[in-house]
VEXPA-785315 format. One record per residue: residue number from 0; residue in three letters; x, y, z of N, C-alpha, C, CB in turn. Coordinates in Angstrom, 1 decimal, padded with zeros to 4 digits. Glycine has a CB too. Example, Ala and Ser with C-alpha at 12.3 -4.5 7.8 and 13.67 -1.06 7.14 Angstrom:
2
0, ALA, 013.2, -005.7, 007.8, 012.3, -004.5, 007.8, 013.2, -003.3, 007.8, 011.3, -004.5, 009.0
1, SER, 012.8, -002.2, 007.1, 013.7, -001.1, 007.1, 012.9, 000.0, 007.9, 014.1, -000.6, 005.7
***
This chain:
135
0, MET, -062.7, 088.6, -073.3, -062.5, 087.6, -074.7, -061.1, 088.3, -075.0, -063.8, 087.6, -076.3
1, GLY, -060.4, 087.3, -075.4, -059.1, 087.8, -076.5, -059.2, 087.9, -077.6, -058.0, 087.0, -076.6
2, VAL, -058.2, 088.5, -078.5, -058.3, 088.7, -079.8, -058.5, 087.3, -080.6, -057.0, 089.5, -080.2
3, LYS, -057.7, 086.5, -080.1, -057.9, 085.0, -081.0, -059.3, 084.3, -080.6, -056.6, 083.7, -080.7
4, GLU, -059.8, 084.5, -079.4, -060.8, 083.9, -079.1, -062.2, 084.5, -079.6, -060.8, 083.9, -077.7
5, ASP, -062.0, 085.8, -079.9, -063.1, 086.4, -080.7, -062.9, 086.3, -082.1, -063.2, 087.7, -080.5
6, LEU, -061.6, 085.8, -082.5, -062.0, 085.6, -083.9, -062.6, 084.3, -084.1, -060.9, 085.7, -084.8
7, GLU, -062.2, 083.3, -083.0, -062.7, 081.8, -083.5, -064.0, 082.0, -082.8, -061.9, 080.4, -083.1
8, SER, -064.5, 083.0, -082.3, -066.0, 082.8, -082.2, -066.9, 083.4, -083.3, -066.3, 083.4, -080.9
9, ARG, -066.0, 084.3, -084.0, -067.0, 084.6, -085.4, -066.4, 083.6, -086.6, -066.9, 086.3, -086.0
10, PHE, -065.5, 083.1, -086.7, -065.1, 082.6, -087.8, -064.8, 080.9, -087.8, -063.8, 083.3, -088.2
11, ASP, -065.0, 079.9, -088.6, -064.5, 078.5, -088.5, -063.3, 078.5, -087.7, -064.3, 077.9, -090.0
12, PHE, -063.3, 077.4, -086.9, -061.8, 077.2, -086.5, -060.7, 077.2, -087.6, -061.8, 075.8, -085.9
13, ASP, -060.8, 076.4, -088.5, -060.1, 075.9, -089.3, -059.5, 077.0, -090.2, -060.9, 074.9, -090.0
14, ILE, -060.3, 078.4, -090.5, -060.0, 079.4, -091.2, -059.0, 080.0, -089.9, -061.3, 080.3, -091.9
15, VAL, -059.3, 080.3, -089.0, -058.6, 081.1, -088.1, -057.2, 080.0, -087.6, -059.6, 081.6, -086.7
16, ASP, -056.9, 079.1, -087.8, -055.8, 078.1, -087.3, -055.2, 078.5, -089.0, -056.4, 076.0, -086.6
17, GLU, -055.6, 078.2, -089.9, -054.9, 078.4, -091.2, -054.3, 080.0, -091.3, -056.0, 078.2, -092.3
18, PHE, -055.1, 080.9, -090.9, -054.5, 082.4, -090.9, -053.1, 082.3, -089.8, -056.0, 083.6, -090.2
19, MET, -053.4, 081.7, -088.6, -052.5, 081.8, -087.6, -051.3, 081.2, -088.3, -052.9, 081.0, -086.3
20, ASP, -051.3, 080.0, -089.0, -050.1, 079.2, -089.3, -049.1, 080.3, -090.7, -050.8, 077.3, -090.1
21, HIS, -050.4, 080.9, -091.5, -049.7, 081.6, -092.4, -049.1, 082.9, -091.8, -050.5, 081.9, -093.5
22, TYR, -049.6, 083.6, -090.9, -049.3, 084.8, -090.2, -047.8, 084.3, -089.6, -050.5, 085.2, -089.1
23, GLU, -047.7, 083.3, -089.2, -046.7, 083.0, -088.1, -045.5, 082.6, -089.3, -047.2, 081.6, -086.8
24, ALA, -045.4, 082.1, -090.4, -044.6, 081.6, -091.7, -044.2, 083.2, -092.3, -045.8, 080.5, -093.0
25, THR, -045.2, 084.0, -092.3, -045.2, 085.3, -092.8, -043.8, 086.0, -091.9, -046.8, 086.1, -092.5
26, CYS, -044.2, 085.9, -090.6, -043.4, 086.8, -089.8, -042.0, 085.9, -089.6, -044.2, 087.3, -088.2
27, ASP, -041.9, 084.7, -089.7, -040.6, 083.8, -089.6, -039.7, 084.2, -090.9, -041.0, 082.1, -089.5
28, MET, -040.4, 084.6, -092.2, -039.7, 084.9, -093.6, -039.4, 086.1, -093.5, -040.4, 084.7, -095.0
29, LEU, -040.0, 087.2, -092.9, -039.5, 088.9, -093.3, -038.2, 089.1, -092.9, -040.5, 090.1, -092.6
30, GLU, -037.6, 089.1, -092.1, -036.4, 089.7, -091.6, -035.3, 088.9, -092.7, -036.1, 089.4, -089.9
31, PRO, -035.4, 087.8, -092.9, -034.2, 087.4, -094.0, -034.4, 088.2, -095.2, -034.2, 085.9, -094.4
32, ILE, -035.6, 087.9, -095.7, -035.9, 088.9, -097.1, -035.6, 090.1, -096.9, -037.3, 089.0, -097.6
33, ILE, -036.0, 090.8, -096.0, -035.7, 092.3, -095.7, -034.1, 092.5, -095.8, -036.4, 092.8, -094.1
34, LEU, -033.4, 092.0, -095.3, -031.7, 091.9, -095.2, -031.4, 091.8, -096.5, -031.1, 090.6, -094.5
35, SER, -031.9, 090.9, -097.4, -031.1, 090.8, -098.4, -031.7, 091.7, -099.6, -031.1, 089.3, -098.7
36, LEU, -032.2, 092.6, -099.2, -032.8, 093.8, -100.1, -031.4, 094.6, -100.3, -034.0, 094.7, -099.2
37, GLU, -030.5, 094.5, -099.5, -028.8, 095.1, -099.7, -028.3, 094.8, -100.7, -027.8, 094.7, -098.8
38, ASN, -028.7, 093.4, -101.3, -028.0, 092.7, -102.3, -028.6, 093.4, -103.5, -028.1, 091.0, -102.3
39, PRO, -027.9, 093.8, -104.5, -028.6, 094.4, -105.9, -028.9, 093.1, -106.8, -027.4, 095.6, -106.8
40, GLU, -028.3, 092.2, -106.7, -028.7, 090.8, -107.5, -029.8, 090.2, -106.8, -027.5, 089.7, -107.7
41, MET, -030.5, 090.6, -105.7, -031.5, 089.7, -105.2, -032.6, 090.9, -105.0, -031.1, 088.8, -103.6
42, TYR, -032.5, 092.2, -105.2, -033.6, 093.1, -104.8, -034.9, 092.8, -105.5, -033.2, 094.4, -105.1
43, GLU, -034.8, 092.7, -106.8, -036.2, 092.6, -107.9, -036.8, 091.4, -107.0, -035.8, 092.2, -109.9
44, ARG, -036.1, 090.4, -107.0, -036.9, 089.1, -106.5, -037.4, 089.7, -105.1, -035.9, 087.6, -106.4
45, ASP, -036.8, 089.8, -104.1, -037.0, 090.1, -102.9, -038.0, 090.8, -102.5, -036.1, 090.7, -102.6
46, ILE, -038.0, 092.1, -103.7, -039.1, 093.2, -103.1, -040.3, 093.0, -103.5, -038.9, 094.5, -103.5
47, ASN, -040.2, 092.0, -104.9, -041.5, 091.4, -105.2, -042.3, 090.6, -104.2, -041.3, 090.7, -106.2
48, GLU, -041.5, 089.7, -103.8, -041.7, 088.8, -102.3, -042.5, 089.3, -101.3, -040.5, 088.6, -101.4
49, LEU, -041.7, 090.5, -101.2, -042.4, 091.1, -099.9, -043.6, 091.9, -100.3, -041.3, 092.2, -099.2
50, PHE, -043.7, 092.2, -101.4, -045.1, 092.9, -102.1, -046.1, 091.8, -102.0, -044.9, 093.5, -103.8
51, ARG, -045.7, 090.7, -102.3, -046.8, 089.6, -102.6, -047.3, 089.0, -101.0, -046.1, 088.0, -103.8
52, VAL, -046.2, 089.0, -099.9, -046.5, 088.9, -098.7, -047.4, 089.7, -098.1, -045.6, 088.9, -098.1
53, ALA, -047.0, 091.2, -098.4, -047.9, 092.2, -097.8, -049.1, 092.0, -098.2, -047.6, 093.6, -098.2
54, HIS, -049.7, 091.8, -099.6, -050.8, 091.9, -100.1, -051.7, 090.9, -099.6, -050.6, 091.9, -101.5
55, ASN, -051.0, 089.4, -099.4, -051.9, 088.2, -098.9, -052.1, 088.6, -097.4, -051.1, 086.6, -099.1
56, LEU, -051.4, 089.2, -096.7, -051.4, 089.5, -095.6, -052.7, 090.7, -095.3, -050.0, 089.8, -095.2
57, LYS, -052.6, 091.7, -095.9, -054.0, 092.6, -096.2, -055.0, 091.9, -096.5, -054.0, 093.6, -097.1
58, SER, -055.0, 090.9, -097.7, -056.1, 090.2, -097.9, -056.7, 089.3, -096.8, -055.8, 089.5, -099.0
59, ALA, -055.9, 088.4, -096.0, -056.6, 087.6, -094.9, -057.1, 088.5, -093.8, -055.5, 086.5, -094.3
60, SER, -056.3, 089.3, -093.3, -056.6, 090.3, -092.5, -057.8, 091.3, -092.6, -055.7, 091.0, -092.4
61, GLY, -058.2, 091.5, -093.9, -059.2, 092.0, -094.3, -060.4, 091.2, -094.1, -059.0, 092.4, -095.5
62, PHE, -060.4, 090.1, -094.6, -061.3, 088.8, -094.4, -061.5, 088.7, -092.8, -060.6, 087.3, -095.1
63, LEU, -060.9, 088.7, -092.0, -061.0, 088.5, -090.7, -061.3, 089.7, -089.9, -060.0, 088.0, -090.2
64, ARG, -061.4, 090.8, -090.7, -061.7, 092.2, -090.0, -060.8, 092.7, -088.7, -063.2, 092.0, -089.4
65, LEU, -059.4, 092.2, -089.1, -058.6, 092.6, -088.4, -058.0, 094.0, -088.6, -057.7, 091.6, -088.4
66, GLY, -058.9, 095.1, -088.4, -058.6, 096.2, -088.8, -057.2, 096.7, -088.9, -059.2, 097.0, -088.3
67, LEU, -056.5, 096.9, -087.6, -055.0, 097.5, -087.4, -054.0, 096.4, -088.7, -054.4, 097.2, -085.4
68, LEU, -054.5, 095.3, -088.7, -053.3, 094.4, -089.2, -053.6, 094.9, -090.6, -053.4, 092.6, -088.9
69, HIS, -054.7, 095.2, -091.1, -055.2, 095.1, -092.4, -054.6, 096.7, -092.6, -057.0, 094.6, -092.6
70, ARG, -054.8, 097.5, -092.1, -054.3, 098.7, -092.4, -052.8, 098.8, -092.7, -054.6, 099.4, -091.5
71, LEU, -052.0, 098.1, -091.5, -050.4, 098.1, -091.8, -050.1, 097.3, -092.9, -049.6, 097.5, -090.8
72, ALA, -050.8, 096.2, -093.2, -050.2, 095.5, -094.5, -050.6, 096.5, -095.6, -050.9, 093.9, -094.7
73, GLY, -051.8, 097.2, -095.4, -051.9, 097.6, -096.7, -051.2, 099.0, -096.9, -053.4, 097.7, -097.0
74, PHE, -050.7, 099.5, -095.8, -049.5, 100.4, -096.0, -048.1, 100.3, -096.4, -049.2, 100.8, -095.2
75, MET, -047.9, 099.0, -095.8, -046.7, 098.2, -096.3, -046.9, 098.0, -097.9, -046.6, 096.7, -095.6
76, GLU, -047.7, 097.5, -098.2, -048.2, 097.0, -099.6, -047.9, 098.3, -100.8, -049.9, 096.7, -099.5
77, ASN, -048.6, 099.5, -100.1, -048.5, 100.7, -101.2, -047.2, 101.0, -101.0, -049.3, 102.1, -101.0
78, THR, -046.2, 101.2, -100.2, -044.9, 101.7, -100.1, -044.0, 100.5, -100.6, -044.6, 102.1, -098.6
79, LEU, -044.3, 099.4, -100.8, -043.7, 098.1, -101.7, -043.7, 098.5, -103.2, -044.6, 096.6, -101.5
80, GLU, -045.0, 098.7, -103.0, -045.4, 099.2, -104.6, -044.3, 100.2, -105.5, -046.9, 100.0, -104.7
81, LYS, -044.1, 101.2, -104.6, -043.1, 102.3, -104.9, -042.0, 101.9, -105.1, -042.8, 103.1, -103.9
82, ALA, -041.4, 100.8, -104.2, -040.1, 100.3, -104.4, -039.8, 099.2, -105.3, -039.7, 099.9, -103.3
83, ARG, -040.7, 098.6, -105.9, -040.6, 097.7, -107.0, -040.3, 098.6, -108.2, -042.0, 096.9, -107.1
84, ALA, -040.5, 099.9, -108.2, -040.5, 100.6, -109.6, -039.0, 101.1, -109.4, -041.6, 101.9, -109.8
85, GLN, -038.1, 100.6, -108.6, -037.1, 101.2, -108.4, -035.8, 100.1, -108.5, -037.3, 101.9, -107.3
86, LYS, -034.7, 100.5, -108.8, -033.6, 099.1, -109.5, -033.1, 098.7, -107.9, -031.9, 099.7, -110.9
87, GLY, -033.1, 099.2, -107.1, -032.4, 099.1, -105.6, -031.0, 098.9, -105.7, -033.0, 098.0, -104.8
88, PRO, -029.8, 098.5, -104.7, -030.2, 097.9, -103.6, -031.3, 098.8, -102.5, -029.0, 097.6, -103.0
89, ALA, -031.9, 098.2, -101.8, -032.6, 099.1, -100.8, -031.7, 100.2, -099.8, -033.4, 098.1, -099.7
90, SER, -032.0, 101.2, -099.4, -031.3, 102.2, -098.6, -031.3, 101.4, -097.3, -032.1, 103.7, -098.5
91, GLU, -030.6, 102.1, -096.4, -030.4, 101.6, -095.1, -031.6, 101.8, -094.4, -029.3, 102.1, -094.3
92, GLU, -031.8, 103.2, -094.3, -033.6, 103.7, -093.8, -034.6, 102.9, -094.4, -034.1, 105.3, -094.2
93, PHE, -034.5, 102.5, -095.7, -035.7, 101.8, -096.1, -035.6, 100.3, -095.4, -035.7, 101.9, -097.7
94, ILE, -034.6, 099.6, -095.1, -034.7, 098.3, -094.2, -035.0, 098.4, -093.2, -033.8, 097.6, -094.0
95, ASP, -034.5, 099.5, -092.6, -034.8, 099.9, -091.4, -036.4, 100.0, -090.9, -034.3, 101.1, -091.4
96, TRP, -037.1, 100.6, -091.8, -038.3, 100.9, -091.6, -039.0, 099.6, -092.0, -038.6, 102.0, -092.3
97, LEU, -038.5, 098.7, -092.9, -039.1, 097.4, -093.1, -039.0, 096.6, -091.6, -038.3, 096.6, -094.3
98, LEU, -038.0, 096.7, -091.2, -038.0, 095.8, -090.0, -038.7, 096.2, -088.7, -036.7, 095.4, -089.6
99, LEU, -038.8, 097.4, -088.5, -039.8, 098.1, -088.0, -041.4, 097.6, -087.9, -039.8, 099.3, -088.7
100, ILE, -041.6, 097.5, -089.1, -043.0, 096.8, -089.6, -042.7, 095.3, -089.1, -043.4, 096.9, -091.6
101, SER, -041.7, 094.3, -089.5, -041.6, 093.3, -089.1, -041.8, 093.1, -087.6, -040.5, 093.1, -089.4
102, ASP, -041.1, 094.0, -086.9, -041.0, 094.1, -085.4, -042.7, 094.0, -084.9, -040.3, 095.7, -084.9
103, GLN, -043.3, 095.0, -085.3, -044.7, 095.2, -085.2, -045.8, 094.0, -085.3, -045.1, 096.1, -086.0
104, LEU, -045.4, 093.4, -086.7, -046.2, 092.2, -087.0, -045.7, 091.1, -086.1, -046.0, 091.9, -088.5
105, ASN, -044.5, 091.0, -085.7, -044.0, 090.0, -084.9, -045.1, 090.0, -083.2, -042.3, 090.3, -084.7
106, ALA, -044.9, 091.4, -082.8, -045.7, 091.7, -081.8, -046.9, 091.5, -081.4, -045.7, 092.5, -081.6
107, TRP, -047.7, 091.5, -082.7, -049.2, 091.4, -082.8, -049.3, 089.8, -083.1, -049.9, 092.5, -084.0
108, LEU, -048.3, 089.2, -083.7, -048.8, 087.6, -083.6, -048.3, 086.9, -082.1, -048.0, 086.5, -084.9
109, LYS, -047.6, 087.5, -081.3, -047.8, 087.3, -080.1, -048.9, 087.2, -079.3, -047.2, 087.9, -079.7
110, ASN, -049.4, 088.7, -079.5, -050.6, 089.1, -079.2, -051.7, 087.9, -079.2, -051.0, 090.2, -080.0
111, LEU, -051.8, 087.7, -080.6, -052.6, 086.5, -080.9, -052.4, 085.1, -080.0, -052.3, 086.2, -082.2
112, LYS, -051.4, 084.9, -080.4, -051.1, 083.7, -079.9, -051.3, 083.5, -078.2, -049.7, 083.4, -080.4
113, ASP, -051.0, 084.6, -077.6, -051.2, 084.5, -076.1, -052.8, 085.1, -075.9, -049.9, 085.5, -075.2
114, ASP, -053.6, 085.4, -076.8, -054.8, 085.7, -076.9, -055.3, 086.9, -076.0, -055.5, 084.4, -076.6
115, SER, -054.6, 087.8, -076.0, -054.5, 089.1, -075.5, -055.6, 089.5, -075.5, -053.6, 090.0, -076.0
116, ASP, -056.0, 090.9, -074.8, -057.2, 091.5, -074.7, -057.4, 092.3, -076.1, -057.3, 092.5, -073.4
117, GLU, -056.3, 092.8, -076.5, -055.8, 093.4, -077.6, -054.4, 093.7, -078.4, -056.2, 094.4, -077.4
118, PHE, -054.6, 094.3, -079.4, -053.1, 094.4, -080.0, -052.1, 095.3, -079.2, -053.2, 095.1, -081.6
119, ILE, -051.1, 095.3, -078.9, -050.1, 096.2, -078.5, -050.4, 097.6, -079.4, -048.6, 095.6, -078.8
120, PRO, -050.0, 098.8, -078.8, -050.2, 099.9, -079.6, -049.1, 099.9, -081.0, -050.1, 101.2, -078.6
121, PHE, -049.9, 100.6, -081.9, -049.0, 100.6, -083.0, -048.0, 101.5, -082.9, -049.5, 100.7, -084.0
122, ASP, -046.9, 101.4, -083.2, -045.4, 102.1, -083.2, -045.6, 103.1, -084.5, -043.9, 100.7, -083.6
123, ARG, -045.6, 104.4, -084.0, -046.0, 105.4, -084.9, -044.7, 105.9, -085.6, -046.7, 106.5, -084.1
124, LYS, -043.4, 105.2, -085.5, -042.5, 105.4, -086.1, -042.5, 104.7, -087.7, -041.6, 105.0, -085.1
125, ILE, -043.5, 104.1, -087.4, -043.7, 103.4, -088.9, -044.4, 104.2, -090.0, -044.5, 102.2, -088.8
126, LEU, -045.0, 105.2, -089.6, -045.7, 106.3, -090.4, -044.6, 107.3, -091.0, -046.9, 107.1, -089.6
127, TYR, -043.7, 107.2, -090.8, -042.4, 108.2, -091.5, -041.7, 107.3, -092.4, -041.2, 108.8, -090.3
128, VAL, -042.2, 107.0, -093.5, -041.6, 106.4, -094.6, -040.4, 106.9, -095.1, -042.3, 106.3, -095.6
129, PRO, -039.2, 106.3, -095.3, -038.0, 107.0, -095.7, -038.5, 107.7, -097.4, -036.5, 105.9, -095.6
130, GLU, -037.7, 108.9, -097.4, -037.8, 109.5, -098.7, -037.0, 108.6, -100.0, -037.2, 111.0, -098.5
131, ASN, -035.6, 108.2, -099.5, -035.1, 107.4, -100.4, -035.4, 105.8, -099.9, -033.5, 107.7, -100.7
132, LEU, -035.7, 105.1, -100.8, -036.0, 103.8, -100.7, -035.0, 102.8, -101.3, -037.3, 103.6, -101.2
133, GLU, -033.9, 103.7, -101.9, -032.9, 102.7, -102.6, -031.7, 103.8, -102.5, -033.5, 102.1, -104.3
134, ASN, -030.4, 102.9, -102.5, -029.0, 103.7, -102.4, -028.8, 104.4, -103.7, -027.7, 102.6, -102.1
***
């Protein structure tokens, strides 16, 4: 049984379908928002949007008991909370780190769509949060 099929066996189809739509929309929007963190005028708006996205993804994946996704979204949310206290713009290292997370989330979305047996392994480089979140 694949990851998506398992979700559909445990939850109502409409809940899983809504989650998939939301997750895909989240993945589609991440990279442009991350890249805009280089712009000092957009930093506050976009860091708050990324925080909101991570928080919503953490909540939804927690409800669906998608442990890996839930933990990654929580890790992302905690780091973005620290970044919200900064003035910006984001450092190049922080942007690269966020892009690693975006790539991981997109890979797991593909696993869900393909109904893979499991999620691909977690990219351990994500564990190394940059010291300087802003320039």
